[in-house]
C-alpha positions in Angstrom: 1.4 -19.6 -8.6 -1.1 -16.6 -9.2 -1.9 -13.6 -6.9 -5.3 -15.1 -6.5 -3.7 -18.2 -5.2 -1.6 -16.2 -2.7 -4.5 -13.7 -1.5 -6.2 -16.7 -0.6 -3.6 -17.9 1.7 -3.7 -14.2 3.4 -6.2 -13.8 6.3 -5.5 -10.2 7.3 -7.8 -7.2 6.9 -6.5 -4.5 4.6 -6.0 -1.3 6.5 -6.8 1.7 4.5 -7.3 5.6 4.9 -8.7 8.4 2.9 -7.0 11.4 1.2 -8.6 13.4 4.2 -6.9 11.4 6.9 -4.3 13.3 9.0 -0.5 12.4 8.6 -0.7 11.8 12.5 -3.8 9.5 12.3 -1.8 7.8 9.2 1.2 7.1 11.4 -0.8 5.7 14.2 -2.6 3.5 11.8 0.9 2.3 10.5 2.4 2.1 13.9 -0.8 0.2 15.8 -1.1 -2.3 12.9 2.7 -3.1 12.2 2.3 -2.2 8.6 4.3 0.0 6.4 1.8 1.4 4.0 -1.7 2.4 3.5 -3.9 2.2 0.3 -5.9 5.2 0.2 -9.6 5.0 -0.8 -11.7 7.7 -2.2 -15.4 8.4 -1.2 -16.5 5.6 -3.6 -14.2 3.0 -2.0 -12.0 3.1 -5.3 -8.3 3.1 -4.8 -6.9 6.5 -5.0 -3.5 6.4 -3.9 -0.8 4.6 -1.5 1.2 6.2 1.3 4.0 4.5 2.9 6.0 4.9 5.9 8.8 6.1 3.7 6.7 9.0 2.4 5.6 10.1 5.7 9.3 9.8 7.0 10.4 12.1 3.9 7.5 14.5 4.7 8.7 15.1 8.4 12.4 15.4 7.3 11.3 18.0 4.9 8.9 20.1 7.3 9.6 19.3 11.0 7.5 21.9 12.2 4.4 21.9 9.5 3.9 18.3 8.8 1.0 17.7 11.4 -1.1 19.8 9.4 -0.8 17.8 6.3 -3.2 15.1 5.0 -2.8 11.8 3.4 -3.8 13.7 0.0 -1.3 16.2 0.4 1.8 13.5 0.1 0.3 10.3 -1.4 1.3 8.6 -4.3 -1.3 9.0 -7.1 0.3 7.3 -9.8 -0.1 3.7 -8.2 1.5 0.4 -9.7 -1.3 -1.9 -9.3 -1.5 -6.0 -9.8 -4.6 -8.0 -10.9 -5.5 -11.3 -9.5 -4.5 -13.4 -12.7 -1.0 -11.9 -12.5 1.8 -14.4 -11.9 3.8 -14.0 -8.6 7.0 -14.0 -10.6 5.3 -10.9 -12.6 4.6 -9.2 -9.4 8.1 -9.8 -7.8 9.3 -8.3 -11.2 7.4 -5.2 -10.8 8.4 -4.6 -7.2 12.3 -4.9 -8.1 12.2 -3.1 -11.3 10.1 -0.1 -9.8 11.9 -0.4 -6.1 8.4 -0.5 -4.3 7.4 -2.7 -1.4 3.7 -3.1 -1.9 1.5 -3.7 -4.7 -2.1 -3.0 -4.5 -4.2 -5.9 -6.2 -7.4 -4.4 -7.8 -10.5 -5.7 -9.6 -11.4 -2.9 -11.8 -11.2 0.2 -9.3 -11.7 -1.8 -6.5 -8.9 -3.0 -3.9 -9.1 -6.6 -3.4 -5.8 -7.4 -1.9 -2.2 -6.2 -1.0 0.9 -7.8 -1.6 4.3 -7.1 0.2 7.7 -8.3 -0.6 7.4 -10.2 2.5 4.2 -12.4 0.8 6.5 -12.8 -2.3 9.3 -14.0 -0.3 7.4 -16.5 1.8 6.0 -18.1 -1.5 9.6 -18.9 -2.2 9.9 -20.7 1.2 7.4 -23.3 0.8 
């Protein structure tokens, strides 16, 4: 099975943010949508980074008083591991395992076309 095949079965809209999004707003997006990461898009709608609930949790722990003044751009991961629609699901599973990550943005050139989670990978093994 390819990433493209899996993405065709997903109906969910990808919730994103920008580098200028405040941390509290990012937290609200994560909680309200019951998700654990946000792809970060720049002004040209290109993938600029990714921020996870764990990134925010770590930030709060390190600066309990000052974190509310930070933006997503202050703490997001910019060296993002991405996948392509032609990638095999087994390959993406290996990338997630080897890099200890829970999400892989799927891009075409620099445009975000999907987002796979470990849960998506597990579901493919259940059918």
